C-alpha positions in Angstrom: 148.4 144.0 197.7 150.3 143.5 194.9 149.7 139.2 195.0 145.4 140.9 195.4 145.7 141.8 192.1 146.2 138.9 189.8 143.6 136.7 192.0 141.2 139.1 191.9 141.0 139.6 188.3 141.2 135.4 188.0 138.3 135.4 190.1 137.0 138.4 187.7 137.0 135.6 184.7 135.6 133.1 186.7 132.7 135.2 187.2 132.3 136.1 183.8 132.8 132.1 182.3 129.8 131.1 185.0 127.3 133.9 184.4 127.5 132.7 180.3 126.9 129.2 181.1 124.3 130.4 183.5 122.8 132.3 180.5 123.5 130.0 177.8 121.8 127.5 179.7 118.9 130.1 180.0 118.9 130.4 176.0 119.2 126.8 175.8 116.3 126.8 178.0 114.3 129.1 176.0 115.1 127.8 172.5 113.5 124.7 173.8 110.4 125.9 174.8 109.9 128.4 171.9 110.1 125.3 169.5 107.6 123.5 171.9 105.4 126.4 171.8 106.0 125.7 168.1 105.1 122.7 167.5 101.4 123.0 169.0 101.0 125.9 167.4 102.0 124.0 164.6 100.0 121.2 165.6 96.6 123.4 166.6 96.5 124.8 162.8 96.9 121.5 161.2 94.3 120.5 162.9 91.9 124.0 162.4 92.4 124.0 158.8 90.9 121.8 156.0 93.4 119.0 154.1 94.9 120.5 151.0 92.2 117.8 149.4 89.1 120.1 150.7 88.6 117.7 153.1 87.5 118.9 157.0 89.3 116.5 159.8 88.2 113.7 161.0 86.4 114.7 163.8 86.5 111.9 166.7 82.5 110.9 166.9 83.0 109.8 163.3 86.4 107.8 163.1 84.6 106.2 166.2 81.5 105.8 164.3 83.5 104.0 160.8 87.0 102.5 162.4 84.6 101.1 165.3 81.2 100.2 164.7 80.9 100.0 160.7 84.4 98.4 160.6 84.3 96.3 163.2 80.6 96.3 165.3 81.7 97.5 168.6 78.9 99.2 170.1 80.2 101.0 173.0 80.3 104.8 172.5 77.6 105.2 170.5 73.9 107.0 170.1 71.6 104.6 170.2 68.6 105.5 168.3 65.6 104.2 170.6 67.5 104.3 174.0 65.3 101.5 175.2 67.5 98.6 173.9 71.1 99.0 172.5 70.4 99.1 168.5 67.1 97.8 168.7 66.6 100.7 165.8 69.7 101.1 165.2 73.0 104.0 165.9 72.7 107.6 165.1 74.9 108.8 162.4 77.5 111.2 162.7 76.5 114.4 161.5 79.6 114.3 159.1 77.9 111.1 157.1 74.2 112.8 157.6 75.7 115.7 155.8 77.1 114.0 152.7 74.4 112.1 152.7 72.0 114.9 152.2 74.5 116.7 149.9 73.4 114.2 147.7 70.6 113.7 147.7 69.5 117.3 146.9 71.8 116.2 144.3 69.7 113.8 143.1 66.5 113.7 144.1 64.8 115.9 141.4 61.4 117.6 143.9 63.8 117.7 147.0 66.2 120.3 145.1 63.3 122.3 144.7 60.3 122.1 147.3 60.6 123.1 150.9 62.3 121.7 153.4 62.0 120.8 157.1 63.6 119.2 160.2 60.5 117.5 162.2 61.1 116.3 166.3 59.7 113.1 167.7 56.2 114.6 167.0 55.6 114.9 163.3 55.1 118.5 161.7 52.1 120.5 161.7 51.3 124.0 160.5 48.3 126.0 160.5 48.4 128.5 156.6 45.3 130.5 155.8 42.8 130.5 152.6 44.1 134.6 152.7 40.4 135.9 152.5 40.4 138.9 153.2 40.8 140.6 156.1 40.7 144.3 155.7 39.0 147.6 154.9 38.6 151.2 153.9 36.9 153.1 155.6 36.7 157.3 156.2 38.9 159.2 159.2 35.9 159.1 161.3 33.7 156.3 159.8 32.3 153.2 161.7 34.6 150.5 161.7 32.8 147.0 160.2 33.6 143.9 160.9 35.8 142.2 158.2 35.4 138.5 157.3 37.9 135.9 159.2 41.0 133.9 157.6 40.1 130.6 157.8 42.9 127.7 158.6 44.1 125.0 157.3 46.2 122.7 159.4 48.9 120.8 157.0 50.6 116.9 158.8 52.5 115.3 156.1 52.4 111.7 155.7 55.2 110.0 157.3 56.5 106.5 156.5 60.0 105.1 157.3 61.8 105.5 154.2 65.1 102.7 154.4 68.2 101.8 152.3 70.1 97.8 153.3 73.1 98.1 151.1 76.4 95.5 151.4 80.0 95.2 151.2 82.2 92.2 151.6 83.9 92.1 154.9 87.1 92.0 152.6 86.5 95.2 151.9 85.7 97.1 155.1 89.1 95.2 156.2 90.7 97.1 153.4 91.9 100.4 155.0 91.8 102.4 152.1 88.8 102.3 151.5 86.9 105.0 151.6 83.6 103.6 153.8 82.1 106.9 155.4 82.0 107.9 150.8 80.7 104.1 149.6 77.6 104.2 152.5 76.9 107.8 152.0 76.7 107.2 148.0 74.5 104.2 148.7 71.7 105.3 151.1 71.9 108.3 148.7 70.8 106.8 145.2 68.4 103.9 147.3 66.4 107.0 149.5 66.2 109.4 146.0 65.2 106.6 143.7 62.3 106.1 146.7 61.9 109.8 147.0 61.4 110.3 143.8 58.4 107.9 143.6 56.6 109.2 146.7 56.9 112.3 146.6 55.1 112.6 142.9 53.3 109.5 143.2 52.4 108.8 146.4 49.3 107.7 147.9 49.7 109.1 151.7 49.8 105.7 153.7 52.9 105.2 155.3 55.2 107.5 152.9 54.5 110.7 151.8 51.5 112.1 149.4 53.1 112.9 146.5 51.2 116.2 144.3 49.6 114.5 141.5 47.7 112.4 143.9 46.0 115.1 144.7 42.3 116.1 143.2 42.5 119.0 140.2 39.8 121.1 138.6 40.0 123.4 135.9 39.0 125.7 138.6 40.8 129.2 139.4 42.5 129.4 142.5 39.7 131.9 144.2 37.3 129.4 142.8 38.4 125.8 144.5 38.1 123.5 147.0 41.7 123.6 149.5 43.9 121.2 148.9 43.0 120.9 144.5 45.7 122.0 142.5 44.3 123.6 139.1 44.5 121.6 135.9 45.4 123.3 131.8 43.9 120.9 129.1 45.6 120.6 125.9 42.8 120.3 124.0 43.7 116.9 122.7 42.2 113.9 123.7 45.2 111.9 123.5 48.2 114.4 123.4 48.7 118.0 121.9 47.2 120.5 119.7 47.6 122.2 116.9 49.4 125.0 118.8 51.2 123.0 121.9 52.5 126.8 122.6 49.8 128.1 123.6 48.6 125.8 125.8 51.7 126.0 127.6 51.8 129.8 128.0 48.5 129.2 129.5 50.1 126.9 131.7 52.4 129.4 133.2 50.2 132.1 133.7 47.9 130.0 135.4 50.3 130.5 138.5 49.9 133.8 140.2 52.6 136.6 139.6 54.1 135.7 143.2 54.7 132.3 142.4 56.3 132.7 139.1 59.5 133.9 140.6 61.1 130.9 141.1 58.8 128.1 139.2 59.9 125.6 136.9 58.5 122.8 134.8 58.7 119.3 135.7 59.0 116.8 133.6 59.7 113.6 132.4 63.0 112.2 129.8 59.9 110.8 127.3 57.8 114.1 127.7 60.6 116.4 127.4 61.5 115.0 123.9 58.6 115.8 122.5 58.6 119.2 124.1 61.4 120.5 122.7 60.5 119.9 119.2 57.5 122.5 119.8 58.3 126.0 118.4 56.8 129.6 118.7 55.1 131.2 115.4 58.6 133.0 114.6 59.4 129.1 114.1 62.0 129.6 117.6 62.3 126.7 120.1 60.6 126.9 123.4 62.7 125.1 125.0 66.4 126.3 125.1 69.6 125.0 126.4 71.3 126.0 129.9 73.5 128.8 129.2 76.2 128.3 131.6 78.1 124.6 132.7 75.5 122.9 135.0 72.4 125.3 134.7 69.3 124.1 133.9 67.8 124.1 130.3 64.5 126.6 130.2 61.3 126.3 128.5 59.3 129.9 127.8 61.7 130.7 129.9 61.5 128.7 133.5 64.2 125.6 134.3 62.7 122.8 133.6 63.5 120.0 136.1 63.4 116.2 134.7 62.1 113.0 137.1 61.7 109.9 135.5 58.2 109.8 138.3 56.1 111.8 135.7 53.6 110.3 133.5 54.4 109.9 129.3 51.8 111.2 127.3 48.5 109.7 127.0 45.0 110.5 127.4 43.7 111.8 130.9 47.3 111.6 132.4 49.6 114.8 133.8 52.9 114.9 132.0 53.6 118.0 132.9 53.8 120.5 136.5 54.8 124.0 136.8 54.6 125.7 139.7 57.3 127.1 142.7 57.6 124.3 144.7 58.9 126.1 147.4 55.9 127.5 148.5 53.8 124.3 146.8 55.3 121.2 147.5 57.0 120.4 151.3 59.4 117.7 152.9 59.6 116.6 156.6 62.0 114.7 157.5 63.8 113.5 160.7 67.1 115.2 161.0 68.5 111.4 161.9 69.8 108.6 160.1 69.7 105.8 161.8 72.1 103.0 160.9 71.9 99.1 162.0 74.9 96.5 161.4 73.9 93.6 160.1 77.4 90.6 159.9 74.4 87.6 160.1 71.6 88.1 157.9 74.1 87.8 154.1 77.8 85.6 155.0 80.3 86.7 154.2 78.6 90.6 153.1 78.6 92.9 155.9 74.4 94.4 155.8 74.1 97.8 156.9 70.5 98.2 157.1 69.6 102.4 157.1 66.2 104.1 157.8 65.0 107.5 157.8 61.5 109.4 158.5 60.7 111.2 155.9 57.2 112.8 154.6 56.0 115.3 152.2 52.8 116.7 151.0 51.4 120.4 149.3 51.4 122.5 150.7 50.0 125.5 149.3 47.7 124.0 146.3 47.7 127.5 144.6 51.8 127.0 143.8 51.6 123.9 141.8 50.2 123.6 137.9 49.4 121.0 136.2 49.0 120.4 132.2 46.4 117.2 131.6 46.1 115.9 128.5 42.2 116.2 128.3 39.5 117.8 125.5 
């Protein structure tokens, strides 16, 4: 018995060491698992949160489109717009580039910034609107209910056309990994689209392009008496410009618009006309035009924002240099949501052309919501 005690103590000590080794191995494995989990969580968090510069994480779709197609011309895994022969109509740009184009268009295209915009399918856009004829009446509790007038409907089908831009870049630019290709391309497309839109939404003929609001017929008659689609104009009282009290004509123009439409109404004119209007004063000597109070706030005329649109006409005989109205109610822009791009490295060597297209239409929606000032007696 005396010899067994040291042996038992020795065995017990070996057992403690073994258990300690097992515990150390288990703890090491747990630490390794914890570190792996932390690494996965960190990677997931970095992908989920925006970058420090405010940009969103780059999606695989965008990266493949920019690095694969725009830079190198690879067309695999891209969505053809036509659905027939790949690339016949170009390839649909990723939503990130479309969002960049849309944001810049709204910033630099004056009418787009205030009009109503709808997205269309392949069949275009149609809308029925009523002429607001009264269809109700008052009767006694037991009186007969005579038939009321029935509202008449008018169909709005904005004329549409294919708007295109064709910016080009050298192959050296495309090979430069530091060149922000998607931002450059979105800026070039938006600038060209905005220039063409600005003309069409104001003066477009309606043939393979939007119909501008200045191409609608106009009349002096008030809202209830005009034919649907005809805009009301107010005359200046002078055959070649303004009369001696131009502020009164501008006030008449404002109040020719119904109160419901004046909520959200704006003036639209070009820079040359604005230079003339800024000199107008009220009877007490104060200027009618007032600068924006805050940074980036629009200037105001008679309390309403002023939008500069260079495609508006200058002051001249029988011209319509100033528009006033609620364009969100009065003018509709219908567009196909997707912009397509076709890469062309052959036509203009050593440059690569990017042929971008989009279907856009527009026309007056409510002819009571837009008023015009006409230079006339």
